[in-house]
C-alpha positions, -999 to +999 in steps of 0.1 A: -478+105-269-483+101-232-487+068-211-496+036-228-514+005-217-511-028-237-536-056-235-527-090-250-552-117-256-585-124-273-618-106-279-650-128-286-679-112-303-713-129-300-748-120-311-782-136-303-816-139-318-832-119-289-808-089-298-784-094-268-748-088-279-717-095-258-681-086-263-659-108-241-622-096-235-599-126-223-566-109-214-536-131-208-513-101-203-523-066-193-512-038-169-538-050-144-528-087-147-547-116-165-584-110-162-616-113-183-644-087-188-676-087-207-694-058-224-731-064-228-755-045-249-792-055-246-818-051-275-829-020-260-794-005-266-786-003-228-747-010-224-736-030-193-699-037-182-693-068-162-659-063-146-639-085-121-624-058-100-631-021-094-597-013-109-606-030-141-641-014-141-625+022-135-602+017-165-626+002-190-652+026-182-629+054-185-622+041-222-656+030-233-692+042-226-717+022-206-751+029-187-742+004-160-711-011-146-711-040-124-682-055-104-685-092-099-666-125-107-660-130-143-647-164-153-635-172-188-620-204-203-606-205-236-596-238-253-589-247-288-625-257-293-646-238-268-652-207-249-668-207-217-679-176-196-696-173-163-702-135-153-729-128-129-761-128-150-745-140-180-734-175-191-719-184-226-710-218-239-697-214-274-680-237-298-651-224-319-651-233-356-625-230-383-603-201-392-622-173-411-608-163-445-599-129-429-580-148-403-560-165-429-552-131-445-542-116-412-518-144-404-500-134-436-489-101-418-460-107-396-475-101-359-450-074-349-461-056-379-498-063-373-500-051-339-478-019-345-496+014-340-484+031-371-495+000-391-529+002-374-534+038-381-526+033-418-550+005-424-578+016-404-598+032-434-593-002-452-606-022-422-635+000-421-643-002-456-642-040-454-661-047-421-689-023-414-684-005-379-650-021-373-620+000-371-583-005-360-576+029-347-598+056-332-603+081-303-616+066-269-627+081-237-609+106-217-592+117-250-573+084-253-564+068-285-569+032-291-554+006-316-567-030-323-541-051-337-557-085-349-535-113-359-560-142-363-597-148-364-619-180-360-657-182-364-680-194-337-701-225-350-725-225-321-734-209-288-757-211-258-762-177-241-781-172-209-789-139-193-804-138-158-811-176-163-832-173-198-821-184-230-810-152-251-816-173-284-796-188-311-762-175-322-769-147-346-749-117-363-738-090-341-763-067-353-769-038-348-734-033-341-722-026-306-717+010-295-692+008-265-665+027-284-655+039-318-654+004-332-675-027-333-666-064-334-672-081-368-708-088-377-702-126-378-698-141-342-660-146-340-629-149-318-601-127-325-563-130-313-557-093-305-533-067-289-551-037-278-531-005-271-546+024-253-525+057-254-530+087-234-532+117-258-510+146-247-539+168-256-561+152-229-534+165-203-550+196-188-540+216-158-563+206-128-577+232-104-573+224-067-608+210-064-602+185-091-569+175-080-582+168-045-609+145-060-582+126-081-558+123-049-587+107-031-592+082-058-556+075-060-556+068-022-585+043-027-568+024-052-592+034-081-568+055-102-552+040-132-541+070-153-573+085-164 
């Protein structure tokens, strides 16, 4: 394996009656420092990334797929009972309910095991069978490998979601599943304690021609290069 990036924090998956779905990443520890980002998929299927910095946008857009990327202020506050998100056109006020049954089962696995890449590779078929569209291991953008180590899960009991100042509708299942990458979030709106590990596959390392290398050098000089 090549270079790896580890993001430790939470992922919230929220669906609405209008068909807007949002996946919020709240990262307490990451190679980019603490930050939050939001992946939005509209009822039309259009995928939009809301990222707080160009560096974060470059890395995330190099790992997942979007039709649009916006760099803007993203504020996410997570407490024991609520999640508040303000990110440009998106505002979320969500209440966190009790621990899901799956969360109880996940907590039975020691966290060092639950987030280990070998364990996540082994259990990925079981995860896919148990949760439609959800996987713990797969191939991401730029030939990267990605691992989702979930160690706890709580359901959302309610949420108010606004998009461009309009109510997106009541809290609903994340359906159809989001298609930013190889895995969706669980269908039931929920908050997961997660460690995401992204690994550069050695097979993605290819010799670059002079023209390509020059372009990458320019990106590095401008501060937009994060090991893509």
